[in-house]
N, C-alpha and C positions, 0 to 999 in steps of 0.2 A: 504494499500500499504506499509506504513512504517513497519508494523509487518511482512509482507511478505518479504520485502527487507532484514530483518535481516538474513534470511537463504540464500538469493540469492546474496547479495551484500557485499562489504567490510564494515568494521566498520566505516570508514570515511564517506562513502555514507550514511550509517544509521544515523550517528551523524548529518550530514548536514540536513538530512530530519527532524529530531526532532528539531534541532536548529532553522530551518526555521519556522516550524509550531509554536513553542513556542514564538519565537521573533515576528512573525507576529501577533500573538494573543495579545502580550503585546503592540505592536505598535498601533493596532487598538483600544485597550482598552484605551490607553492614549489619543487618538484623541478625545474620547468621554468625558473624564474627564475635569471638569472645570479648574483644575490646570495643566492639561496635564503633570502630573508627576505621575509615578509609578515606584519608585526607580530611574529610569532614566527619562530624559525629552523626550517628544514625538519625537523630532528631533534626539535624540540618538538612540531611538528604530527604527526610520525610516532608519537611516544609517545602522544599523545591519540587518534590514529587506532587504535592498538592497543587502547586502553581501549574505544573504541566498538565495534570489531569483536568483541572478546571478549564484551562485554556483550550485543551483539546475538544471538550464538549462545547464551549462557547463558540470556538471557530467552526465547529460542525453546524451549529445552529445559524451562524451568520452565512455560512455556505449554503444551507438549505433555504435561506431567505431568497436565493436566486437573484442576487443583486450584482452579478458580475458585469452588468452593463454600466454600473456606477463604481468603477475601481477606486476612486478616491474616497468615496463614502464607505466602501467596504474596508479599505485600509485604515481609515479613521476609526471605525467601530472596533476593529481588531486591536489596534494599539491602545485605544481608550480602555478597553476591557483589560488589556495586559497590565496597564498601570494600576487599575483598580484592584486587579487580582493580587498583584505584589503587595500592595498596601494592606488589604484585608487579611492576607495570609500572614503577613509579618505581625499584624496586630493580634490575631488569635487563630493560629494554625489548626488547633484541635477542636475548634468550634464548628460542628457540622453545618450549622447555619451559614457560615461564611462560604462553604463549598456549594451548598444546595441553592440558596437564594439567587445568586447570579445565573446559575444554569436554568433554573425555573423562569427567571425574568426573560432570558433570551429565547427559551422555548415559547413563551407566550408571545413575544415580539415576532418570532418566526411564524407562528400560527396566525396571528392577526394579519401580518403582511401577506401570507399565502391565502387567507380568505378573501382579502381585498383584491389580490391579483394571483390567479392560478399559476403555480410554478411550472417550469418545464423540466420535469423529472423523468427518469426511466422508472416508471411506477413499479415494475416488477422488482428491480434492484432495491427500490426504496422499501417496499413491503418486506422483502427478505431481510434487509439490513435492520429495519425497525423491530421486526420480530426477534431477531437474534439479540438486539440491544436490550429489549425488554427482559429476556431471559438473563442477560449479563447483569442487569441492574438488580434482579432478584438475588443473584449470587454475590453481588457487592453488599447488599443488605445483610445476607447471611454471614458474610466474611467480616463484618464489623464486630461480631461476638468472638473475640480472641480465645475465650475459654472453651468454646465449642468448636473452634476451627484452629486449634493449636498447630496443626500441620499445614495450615494455610491452603487447604484444598479449595474451599469456596473462593478465596481470594485469587487463587490461581485460575480457577474457572472463569472468574470475572475478567482477568487479563486476557485469557484466550478468546473468550466470546466477544469482548469489546474490540479486539483486533480483527476478528472475522467480520464483525458488523461494520467496522470502518471500511473494509474492502468493498462491501456492497453499497454503503451510503456515500462514500466519496466518489 
């Protein structure tokens, strides 16, 4: 998906994709290390992982708004949310509200925009991607309970399914 996005998406979207993948890898590696240190501490990697995850969803919603005919507006919205994401994650990175509210906001904006003007989607791909994303979100919720997911199976399923979903949605 990341290699395909280079030819189809902005450099910023491509950057966030690679950033998120590499940061998430570093975060999950430090979780397993006895010192929980790999240049940065596990908590620092987790905070950066939150930024990448949130931006990935927001960028998807902005993409699904189907505003590629307004590249300056799209770039402005992407960068505006990036700044907001950094600030709210720095303020309270473990507050789930800071993760969920911006994503829900952009989902609503995307929905309103697409009600006003029907988007030009490949509807088969959209339906497949949305269904897989729904299942991924269920696993995300289950993975929040560390005591019942100590092997991180639900969390791993979340990563796998969100990646597959991204292939269909982007």
